[in-house]
N, CA, C and O atoms as a Tinker XYZ file with bonds, in Angstrom:
   300  protein
     1  N     82.123000  111.091000   77.534000    73     2
     2  CA    81.326000  109.965000   77.772000    64     1     3
     3  C     79.826000  110.105000   77.372000    63     2     4     5
     4  O     79.159000  109.169000   76.931000    81     3
     5  N     79.369000  111.361000   77.568000    73     3     6
     6  CA    78.075000  111.662000   77.141000    64     5     7
     7  C     77.887000  111.483000   75.688000    63     6     8     9
     8  O     76.892000  110.875000   75.292000    81     7
     9  N     78.717000  111.937000   74.896000    73     7    10
    10  CA    78.603000  111.833000   73.394000    64     9    11
    11  C     78.885000  110.359000   73.046000    63    10    12    13
    12  O     78.221000  109.880000   72.126000    81    11
    13  N     79.769000  109.601000   73.656000    73    11    14
    14  CA    79.993000  108.201000   73.281000    64    13    15
    15  C     78.682000  107.389000   73.607000    63    14    16    17
    16  O     78.213000  106.594000   72.792000    81    15
    17  N     78.200000  107.594000   74.654000    73    15    18
    18  CA    76.832000  106.800000   75.159000    64    17    19
    19  C     75.598000  107.427000   74.612000    63    18    20    21
    20  O     74.525000  106.828000   74.683000    81    19
    21  N     75.703000  108.652000   74.047000    73    19    22
    22  CA    74.400000  109.333000   73.614000    64    21    23
    23  C     73.514000  109.652000   74.841000    63    22    24    25
    24  O     72.290000  109.606000   74.723000    81    23
    25  N     73.999000  109.918000   75.813000    73    23    26
    26  CA    73.321000  110.358000   77.115000    64    25    27
    27  C     73.574000  111.720000   77.463000    63    26    28    29
    28  O     74.480000  112.381000   76.956000    81    27
    29  N     72.645000  112.208000   78.468000    73    27    30
    30  CA    72.897000  113.617000   78.970000    64    29    31
    31  C     74.142000  113.612000   79.749000    63    30    32    33
    32  O     74.600000  112.582000   80.245000    81    31
    33  N     74.702000  114.803000   79.858000    73    31    34
    34  CA    75.820000  114.974000   80.702000    64    33    35
    35  C     75.712000  114.349000   82.140000    63    34    36    37
    36  O     76.591000  113.639000   82.628000    81    35
    37  N     74.503000  114.703000   82.782000    73    35    38
    38  CA    74.384000  114.135000   84.159000    64    37    39
    39  C     74.274000  112.616000   84.180000    63    38    40    41
    40  O     74.799000  111.919000   85.049000    81    39
    41  N     73.526000  112.137000   83.120000    73    39    42
    42  CA    73.295000  110.476000   83.087000    64    41    43
    43  C     74.790000  109.912000   82.852000    63    42    44    45
    44  O     75.196000  108.946000   83.498000    81    43
    45  N     75.541000  110.536000   81.940000    73    43    46
    46  CA    76.828000  109.867000   81.824000    64    45    47
    47  C     77.756000  109.947000   82.900000    63    46    48    49
    48  O     78.594000  109.065000   83.089000    81    47
    49  N     77.642000  111.056000   83.684000    73    47    50
    50  CA    78.388000  111.169000   84.962000    64    49    51
    51  C     77.939000  109.980000   85.868000    63    50    52    53
    52  O     78.826000  109.273000   86.347000    81    51
    53  N     76.753000  109.730000   86.116000    73    51    54
    54  CA    76.230000  108.642000   86.924000    64    53    55
    55  C     76.776000  107.411000   86.502000    63    54    56    57
    56  O     77.248000  106.647000   87.344000    81    55
    57  N     76.771000  107.094000   85.171000    73    55    58
    58  CA    77.255000  105.799000   84.576000    64    57    59
    59  C     78.821000  105.753000   84.945000    63    58    60    61
    60  O     79.337000  104.737000   85.412000    81    59
    61  N     79.524000  106.929000   84.697000    73    59    62
    62  CA    81.008000  106.822000   85.095000    64    61    63
    63  C     81.149000  106.450000   86.580000    63    62    64    65
    64  O     81.973000  105.618000   86.961000    81    63
    65  N     80.370000  107.056000   87.343000    73    63    66
    66  CA    80.521000  106.647000   88.884000    64    65    67
    67  C     80.329000  105.182000   89.055000    63    66    68    69
    68  O     81.094000  104.474000   89.708000    81    67
    69  N     79.244000  104.757000   88.418000    73    67    70
    70  CA    78.858000  103.291000   88.586000    64    69    71
    71  C     80.074000  102.360000   88.104000    63    70    72    73
    72  O     80.449000  101.382000   88.751000    81    71
    73  N     80.615000  102.755000   86.959000    73    71    74
    74  CA    81.711000  101.917000   86.375000    64    73    75
    75  C     82.862000  101.995000   87.307000    63    74    76    77
    76  O     83.504000  100.970000   87.535000    81    75
    77  N     83.178000  103.106000   87.859000    73    75    78
    78  CA    84.318000  103.238000   88.839000    64    77    79
    79  C     84.039000  102.354000   90.002000    63    78    80    81
    80  O     84.948000  101.635000   90.416000    81    79
    81  N     82.853000  102.338000   90.576000    73    79    82
    82  CA    82.499000  101.636000   91.751000    64    81    83
    83  C     82.614000  100.053000   91.549000    63    82    84    85
    84  O     83.006000   99.301000   92.441000    81    83
    85  N     82.238000   99.649000   90.314000    73    83    86
    86  CA    82.278000   98.274000   89.930000    64    85    87
    87  C     83.765000   97.910000   89.782000    63    86    88    89
    88  O     84.178000   96.890000   90.333000    81    87
    89  N     84.523000   98.631000   89.123000    73    87    90
    90  CA    86.051000   98.440000   89.003000    64    89    91
    91  C     86.677000   98.246000   90.347000    63    90    92    93
    92  O     87.573000   97.417000   90.506000    81    91
    93  N     86.224000   98.993000   91.318000    73    91    94
    94  CA    86.935000   98.845000   92.773000    64    93    95
    95  C     86.346000   97.570000   93.302000    63    94    96    97
    96  O     87.100000   96.865000   93.973000    81    95
    97  N     85.228000   97.203000   93.120000    73    95    98
    98  CA    84.738000   96.029000   93.715000    64    97    99
    99  C     85.336000   94.728000   93.033000    63    98   100   101
   100  O     85.550000   93.730000   93.720000    81    99
   101  N     85.590000   94.751000   91.731000    73    99   102
   102  CA    86.318000   93.706000   91.019000    64   101   103
   103  C     87.783000   93.679000   91.513000    63   102   104   105
   104  O     88.365000   92.611000   91.699000    81   103
   105  N     88.310000   94.774000   91.702000    73   103   106
   106  CA    89.884000   94.875000   92.139000    64   105   107
   107  C     89.880000   94.214000   93.452000    63   106   108   109
   108  O     90.704000   93.321000   93.652000    81   107
   109  N     88.973000   94.581000   94.450000    73   107   110
   110  CA    89.038000   94.038000   95.789000    64   109   111
   111  C     88.711000   92.630000   95.781000    63   110   112   113
   112  O     89.279000   91.934000   96.622000    81   111
   113  N     87.934000   92.113000   95.020000    73   111   114
   114  CA    87.560000   90.696000   94.904000    64   113   115
   115  C     88.862000   89.837000   94.443000    63   114   116   117
   116  O     89.158000   88.752000   94.941000    81   115
   117  N     89.562000   90.465000   93.456000    73   115   118
   118  CA    90.700000   89.824000   92.957000    64   117   119
   119  C     91.733000   89.768000   93.936000    63   118   120   121
   120  O     92.341000   88.717000   94.143000    81   119
   121  N     92.015000   90.990000   94.652000    73   119   122
   122  CA    93.069000   91.113000   95.685000    64   121   123
   123  C     92.755000   90.295000   96.831000    63   122   124   125
   124  O     93.667000   89.660000   97.360000    81   123
   125  N     91.496000   90.226000   97.309000    73   123   126
   126  CA    91.143000   89.500000   98.521000    64   125   127
   127  C     90.743000   88.046000   98.491000    63   126   128   129
   128  O     90.740000   87.350000   99.506000    81   127
   129  N     90.401000   87.607000   97.283000    73   127   130
   130  CA    89.914000   86.266000   97.122000    64   129   131
   131  C     90.707000   85.508000   96.016000    63   130   132   133
   132  O     91.294000   84.454000   96.264000    81   131
   133  N     90.700000   86.065000   94.837000    73   131   134
   134  CA    91.281000   85.280000   93.737000    64   133   135
   135  C     92.905000   85.231000   93.887000    63   134   136   137
   136  O     93.444000   84.160000   93.611000    81   135
   137  N     93.681000   86.280000   94.290000    73   135   138
   138  CA    95.113000   86.232000   94.379000    64   137   139
   139  C     95.647000   85.204000   95.439000    63   138   140   141
   140  O     96.648000   84.526000   95.209000    81   139
   141  N     94.959000   85.120000   96.575000    73   139   142
   142  CA    95.323000   84.191000   97.576000    64   141   143
   143  C     95.139000   82.791000   97.172000    63   142   144   145
   144  O     95.955000   81.933000   97.507000    81   143
   145  N     93.962000   82.491000   96.371000    73   143   146
   146  CA    93.762000   81.239000   95.899000    64   145   147
   147  C     94.844000   80.826000   94.779000    63   146   148   149
   148  O     95.218000   79.658000   94.669000    81   147
   149  N     95.299000   81.816000   93.994000    73   147   150
   150  CA    96.204000   81.504000   93.009000    64   149   151
   151  C     97.560000   81.270000   93.588000    63   150   152   153
   152  O     98.328000   80.451000   93.083000    81   151
   153  N     97.885000   82.025000   94.714000    73   151   154
   154  CA    99.104000   81.774000   95.441000    64   153   155
   155  C     99.188000   80.288000   96.041000    63   154   156   157
   156  O    100.225000   79.627000   96.008000    81   155
   157  N     97.963000   79.831000   96.603000    73   155   158
   158  CA    97.935000   78.459000   96.914000    64   157   159
   159  C     98.056000   77.574000   95.773000    63   158   160   161
   160  O     98.845000   76.631000   95.833000    81   159
   161  N     97.338000   77.785000   94.715000    73   159   162
   162  CA    97.386000   76.834000   93.523000    64   161   163
   163  C     98.871000   76.673000   92.947000    63   162   164   165
   164  O     99.320000   75.604000   92.534000    81   163
   165  N     99.487000   77.740000   92.974000    73   163   166
   166  CA   100.927000   77.674000   92.368000    64   165   167
   167  C    101.972000   77.589000   93.508000    63   166   168   169
   168  O    103.163000   77.778000   93.261000    81   167
   169  N    101.566000   77.325000   94.660000    73   167   170
   170  CA   102.526000   77.068000   95.842000    64   169   171
   171  C    103.603000   78.124000   95.893000    63   170   172   173
   172  O    104.795000   77.848000   96.033000    81   171
   173  N    103.080000   79.458000   95.762000    73   171   174
   174  CA   104.075000   80.511000   95.977000    64   173   175
   175  C    104.649000   80.506000   97.263000    63   174   176   177
   176  O    103.946000   80.209000   98.229000    81   175
   177  N    105.985000   80.834000   97.413000    73   175   178
   178  CA   106.604000   80.675000   98.743000    64   177   179
   179  C    106.210000   82.185000   99.469000    63   178   180   181
   180  O    105.481000   83.039000   98.965000    81   179
   181  N    106.839000   82.254000  100.672000    73   179   182
   182  CA   106.534000   83.365000  101.479000    64   181   183
   183  C    107.101000   84.717000  100.875000    63   182   184   185
   184  O    106.524000   85.791000  101.048000    81   183
   185  N    108.138000   84.596000  100.237000    73   183   186
   186  CA   108.826000   85.753000   99.569000    64   185   187
   187  C    107.950000   86.290000   98.419000    63   186   188   189
   188  O    107.776000   87.501000   98.278000    81   187
   189  N    107.357000   85.301000   97.536000    73   187   190
   190  CA   106.543000   85.623000   96.423000    64   189   191
   191  C    105.347000   86.174000   96.918000    63   190   192   193
   192  O    104.889000   87.212000   96.440000    81   191
   193  N    104.772000   85.528000   97.891000    73   191   194
   194  CA   103.515000   86.175000   98.344000    64   193   195
   195  C    103.699000   87.592000   99.031000    63   194   196   197
   196  O    102.838000   88.466000   98.926000    81   195
   197  N    104.749000   87.743000   99.664000    73   195   198
   198  CA   105.087000   89.160000  100.158000    64   197   199
   199  C    105.177000   90.108000   99.016000    63   198   200   201
   200  O    104.578000   91.180000   99.111000    81   199
   201  N    105.848000   89.836000   97.966000    73   199   202
   202  CA   106.008000   90.760000   96.791000    64   201   203
   203  C    104.505000   90.970000   96.286000    63   202   204   205
   204  O    104.087000   92.094000   96.012000    81   203
   205  N    103.842000   89.999000   96.196000    73   203   206
   206  CA   102.399000   90.071000   95.516000    64   205   207
   207  C    101.695000   91.053000   96.476000    63   206   208   209
   208  O    101.140000   92.056000   96.027000    81   207
   209  N    101.716000   90.764000   97.830000    73   207   210
   210  CA   100.991000   91.681000   98.680000    64   209   211
   211  C    101.495000   93.131000   98.752000    63   210   212   213
   212  O    100.710000   94.035000   99.040000    81   211
   213  N    102.638000   93.339000   98.524000    73   211   214
   214  CA   103.342000   94.667000   98.427000    64   213   215
   215  C    102.721000   95.323000   97.128000    63   214   216   217
   216  O    102.263000   96.463000   97.210000    81   215
   217  N    102.697000   94.738000   96.114000    73   215   218
   218  CA   102.118000   95.256000   94.799000    64   217   219
   219  C    100.747000   95.707000   95.025000    63   218   220   221
   220  O    100.386000   96.845000   94.725000    81   219
   221  N     99.915000   94.760000   95.591000    73   219   222
   222  CA    98.442000   95.028000   95.814000    64   221   223
   223  C     98.224000   96.135000   96.739000    63   222   224   225
   224  O     97.360000   97.000000   96.594000    81   223
   225  N     99.108000   96.049000   97.754000    73   223   226
   226  CA    99.016000   97.259000   98.783000    64   225   227
   227  C     99.326000   98.587000   98.181000    63   226   228   229
   228  O     98.797000   99.602000   98.633000    81   227
   229  N    100.181000   98.626000   97.157000    73   227   230
   230  CA   100.473000   99.736000   96.476000    64   229   231
   231  C     99.343000  100.266000   95.533000    63   230   232   233
   232  O     99.096000  101.456000   95.338000    81   231
   233  N     98.671000   99.153000   94.957000    73   231   234
   234  CA    97.569000   99.593000   94.067000    64   233   235
   235  C     96.273000   99.960000   94.618000    63   234   236   237
   236  O     95.385000  100.530000   93.985000    81   235
   237  N     96.210000   99.542000   96.029000    73   235   238
   238  CA    94.848000   99.971000   96.589000    64   237   239
   239  C     94.640000  101.485000   96.631000    63   238   240   241
   240  O     93.528000  101.918000   96.329000    81   239
   241  N     95.603000  102.313000   96.976000    73   239   242
   242  CA    95.422000  103.836000   97.220000    64   241   243
   243  C     95.196000  104.299000   95.683000    63   242   244   245
   244  O     94.362000  105.180000   95.470000    81   243
   245  N     95.798000  103.823000   94.786000    73   243   246
   246  CA    95.519000  104.250000   93.379000    64   245   247
   247  C     94.053000  104.090000   92.947000    63   246   248   249
   248  O     93.331000  104.968000   92.473000    81   247
   249  N     93.745000  102.804000   93.198000    73   247   250
   250  CA    92.316000  102.452000   92.857000    64   249   251
   251  C     91.273000  103.208000   93.640000    63   250   252   253
   252  O     90.224000  103.570000   93.108000    81   251
   253  N     91.565000  103.451000   94.930000    73   251   254
   254  CA    90.765000  104.147000   95.855000    64   253   255
   255  C     90.674000  105.647000   95.389000    63   254   256   257
   256  O     89.596000  106.240000   95.338000    81   255
   257  N     91.782000  106.176000   95.080000    73   255   258
   258  CA    91.910000  107.615000   94.578000    64   257   259
   259  C     91.122000  107.712000   93.215000    63   258   260   261
   260  O     90.454000  108.729000   93.030000    81   259
   261  N     91.150000  106.751000   92.268000    73   259   262
   262  CA    90.428000  106.828000   91.104000    64   261   263
   263  C     89.009000  106.740000   91.292000    63   262   264   265
   264  O     88.254000  107.411000   90.588000    81   263
   265  N     88.555000  105.913000   92.249000    73   263   266
   266  CA    87.195000  105.957000   92.565000    64   265   267
   267  C     86.631000  107.137000   93.207000    63   266   268   269
   268  O     85.493000  107.550000   92.984000    81   267
   269  N     87.483000  107.676000   94.029000    73   267   270
   270  CA    87.084000  108.960000   94.756000    64   269   271
   271  C     86.846000  110.125000   93.787000    63   270   272   273
   272  O     85.920000  110.921000   93.939000    81   271
   273  N     87.786000  110.185000   92.721000    73   271   274
   274  CA    87.706000  111.200000   91.775000    64   273   275
   275  C     86.365000  111.069000   90.966000    63   274   276   277
   276  O     85.651000  112.029000   90.675000    81   275
   277  N     86.129000  109.830000   90.658000    73   275   278
   278  CA    84.913000  109.644000   89.827000    64   277   279
   279  C     83.648000  109.919000   90.640000    63   278   280   281
   280  O     82.631000  110.249000   90.030000    81   279
   281  N     83.636000  109.810000   91.962000    73   279   282
   282  CA    82.587000  109.959000   92.799000    64   281   283
   283  C     82.325000  111.474000   93.087000    63   282   284   285
   284  O     81.189000  111.911000   93.269000    81   283
   285  N     83.448000  112.242000   93.116000    73   283   286
   286  CA    83.327000  113.554000   93.622000    64   285   287
   287  C     83.645000  114.635000   92.535000    63   286   288   289
   288  O     83.290000  115.798000   92.727000    81   287
   289  N     84.272000  114.289000   91.457000    73   287   290
   290  CA    84.580000  115.315000   90.570000    64   289   291
   291  C     83.364000  115.911000   89.834000    63   290   292   293
   292  O     82.420000  115.217000   89.457000    81   291
   293  N     83.449000  117.230000   89.658000    73   291   294
   294  CA    82.480000  117.914000   88.995000    64   293   295
   295  C     82.633000  117.768000   87.589000    63   294   296   297
   296  O     83.769000  117.803000   87.117000    81   295
   297  N     81.609000  117.604000   86.834000    73   295   298
   298  CA    81.622000  117.367000   85.383000    64   297   299
   299  C     81.153000  118.523000   84.555000    63   298   300
   300  O     81.124000  118.432000   83.328000    81   299
């Protein structure tokens, strides 16, 4: 990333951390706000909402792990 951005290694690491944090906030907004609104808009039934919630619940640990790696990995 440092080469791609033309930045120092340390600066590129900070940018990567910021991008990972933004990605997590966007995911949480979609999961907590936008998906429920879409479920209402399209009148999803209980089973469809459960399947959607199951997928989101499965994606949360992946997103959190990705963010944790970006925040803690030595570069």
